[in-house]
C-alpha positions as MATLAB code, in Angstrom:
seq = 'MRKVPENNSYKKEIEEIVKLCEKAIPEYGEKASFFNAGASEEEMKQWEENNQIRIPESYKEWLRFSADCQIRQNLAGFYFPRFSEIVPSDLVIIGWLIGDGELLCFSKENGNFIRWFEGEVNDEFENFGDMLKEIIRMLKEESKISKEAEDLFMKFMKNAEEREKHSEE';
ca = [
       0.000    0.000    0.000;
       1.041    3.600   -0.522;
       3.109    5.484    2.035;
       1.479    8.518    3.668;
       3.493   11.752    3.377;
       5.035   12.652    6.756;
       3.565   16.163    6.787;
      -0.004   15.039    6.008;
      -2.330   16.255    8.764;
      -4.469   13.111    8.325;
      -1.508   10.714    8.495;
      -2.915    8.869   11.532;
      -6.382    8.397    9.974;
      -5.008    7.409    6.558;
      -2.608    4.883    8.090;
      -5.464    3.388   10.107;
      -7.612    3.065    6.973;
      -4.736    1.393    5.101;
      -4.098   -0.960    8.054;
      -7.795   -1.919    8.247;
      -7.845   -2.531    4.476;
      -4.779   -4.764    4.756;
      -6.422   -6.630    7.623;
      -9.459   -7.273    5.376;
      -7.411   -8.910    2.589;
      -8.092  -12.518    3.736;
     -11.847  -11.875    3.618;
     -12.148   -9.470    0.657;
      -9.070  -10.241   -1.446;
      -5.969   -8.283   -2.437;
      -7.799   -6.196   -5.047;
     -10.556   -5.065   -2.661;
      -8.637   -1.911   -1.778;
      -6.224    0.213   -3.738;
      -4.668    3.640   -3.273;
      -3.253    5.062   -6.510;
      -0.714    7.877   -6.622;
      -1.523   11.221   -5.103;
      -2.126   14.451   -7.003;
       0.617   17.025   -7.332;
       0.273   20.585   -6.082;
       0.398   21.698   -9.727;
      -2.480   19.363  -10.722;
      -4.675   20.679   -7.893;
      -3.776   24.304   -8.642;
      -4.503   23.816  -12.364;
      -7.908   22.241  -11.616;
      -8.809   25.143   -9.306;
      -7.767   27.729  -11.909;
      -9.570   25.963  -14.757;
     -12.798   25.595  -12.771;
     -12.626   28.731  -10.602;
     -13.357   26.556   -7.568;
     -11.213   26.020   -4.504;
     -10.692   22.414   -3.410;
     -11.078   22.372    0.386;
      -7.674   22.112    2.063;
      -8.790   19.090    4.074;
      -9.537   17.203    0.826;
      -6.226   18.299   -0.683;
      -4.591   16.438    2.210;
      -6.257   13.230    0.981;
      -5.435   13.987   -2.678;
      -1.751   14.340   -1.773;
      -1.934   10.734   -0.592;
      -4.207    9.288   -3.320;
      -6.078   10.871   -6.223;
      -7.971    7.624   -6.905;
      -8.766    4.851   -4.455;
     -11.162    2.105   -3.522;
     -11.649    1.107    0.092;
     -12.688   -2.460    0.920;
     -14.468   -3.283   -2.304;
     -17.726   -1.348   -2.200;
     -17.340    0.566    1.072;
     -15.950    3.796   -0.366;
     -13.913    5.355   -3.114;
     -12.372    8.801   -3.493;
     -11.036   10.485   -6.601;
     -10.062   13.793   -8.156;
     -13.021   16.251   -8.187;
     -15.622   15.818  -10.968;
     -18.849   17.409  -12.077;
     -22.146   15.711  -12.840;
     -25.723   16.731  -13.537;
     -26.953   14.146  -11.021;
     -26.080   16.482   -8.129;
     -26.942   20.177   -7.652;
     -24.589   22.609   -9.412;
     -23.191   23.721   -6.017;
     -21.715   20.269   -5.431;
     -18.500   18.737   -6.771;
     -18.284   14.941   -6.639;
     -15.191   13.463   -4.981;
     -16.241    9.853   -4.411;
     -18.853    7.309   -3.472;
     -19.935    5.413   -0.400;
     -21.319    1.911    0.170;
     -21.704    1.175   -3.568;
     -25.432    1.908   -3.548;
     -25.380    5.211   -5.419;
     -24.464    7.469   -2.507;
     -22.016   10.150   -3.619;
     -19.500   12.131   -1.631;
     -19.238   15.770   -2.629;
     -17.984   19.120   -1.450;
     -19.905   22.353   -1.633;
     -18.452   25.054   -3.890;
     -19.987   27.676   -1.592;
     -18.851   26.661    1.891;
     -16.394   23.775    1.341;
     -18.436   21.400    3.518;
     -18.511   17.717    2.628;
     -21.866   16.228    1.690;
     -23.132   12.661    1.529;
     -25.665   12.856   -1.335;
     -28.135   10.008   -1.805;
     -31.293    9.766   -3.910;
     -31.552   13.525   -4.393;
     -31.037   14.480   -0.764;
     -28.307   15.455    1.673;
     -27.713   12.374    3.803;
     -25.074   13.948    6.060;
     -22.737   16.936    6.136;
     -19.208   17.337    7.519;
     -17.163   20.508    7.911;
     -13.860   18.820    7.104;
     -12.700   15.713    5.323;
     -11.165   14.338    8.514;
     -14.687   13.733    9.824;
     -15.428   11.703    6.694;
     -12.242    9.668    7.257;
     -13.350    8.964   10.841;
     -16.696    7.741    9.477;
     -14.887    5.421    7.034;
     -12.769    4.071    9.911;
     -15.926    3.453   11.947;
     -17.474    1.536    9.043;
     -14.290   -0.475    8.454;
     -14.283   -1.519   12.105;
     -17.931   -2.618   12.072;
     -18.356   -6.339   12.083;
     -20.267   -7.489    9.027;
     -23.701   -8.836    9.825;
     -23.713  -10.971    6.672;
     -21.171  -13.222    5.021;
     -18.925  -12.006    2.216;
     -20.768  -14.313   -0.198;
     -24.163  -12.902    0.838;
     -22.845   -9.341    0.466;
     -21.520  -10.130   -3.036;
     -24.848  -11.715   -4.001;
     -26.743   -8.679   -2.712;
     -24.485   -6.266   -4.643;
     -24.975   -8.354   -7.818;
     -28.747   -8.257   -7.261;
     -28.653   -4.463   -6.802;
     -26.580   -4.004   -9.960;
     -29.011   -6.177  -11.935;
     -31.963   -4.205  -10.512;
     -30.323   -0.941  -11.623;
     -29.786   -2.364  -15.111;
     -33.435   -3.478  -15.327;
     -34.530   -0.016  -14.186;
     -32.362    1.683  -16.840;
     -33.815   -0.532  -19.566;
     -37.399    0.085  -18.420;
     -36.833    3.858  -18.640;
     -35.695    3.565  -22.274;
];
């Protein structure tokens, strides 16, 4: 797994997430979690200039570690900021949670972090560190169902989404 920069203010939280992901390898497999290279200061600055939007400093701390990751299969993923019409224009998408369509965003206006699900704000955090603490909490939770049952459920949900897409066409 990737090394956390020494001066990263979320070093402790990131290292705990990485450790919990490594601990989950026997149950979820080696490809269940990945942390690709971080973004450079120049990449973040260029994105901000091109979009006239400031990336919250607390998210930049994560981006310095990894600009694209997946945490324990379908638990969470974070990536470089993106835009989409599926969220209000004030929100910038930075990831997903639980693999059920919930998106993680930041507000262009106040820099708060938003959990956006089915057209509504599910939760709001003032800094990305609070989101990392939530991920740690979820990683520590004991699964109530087996890995096989979870995989079957996720396959069922994906098939249901596909059926829904086709019925709308």
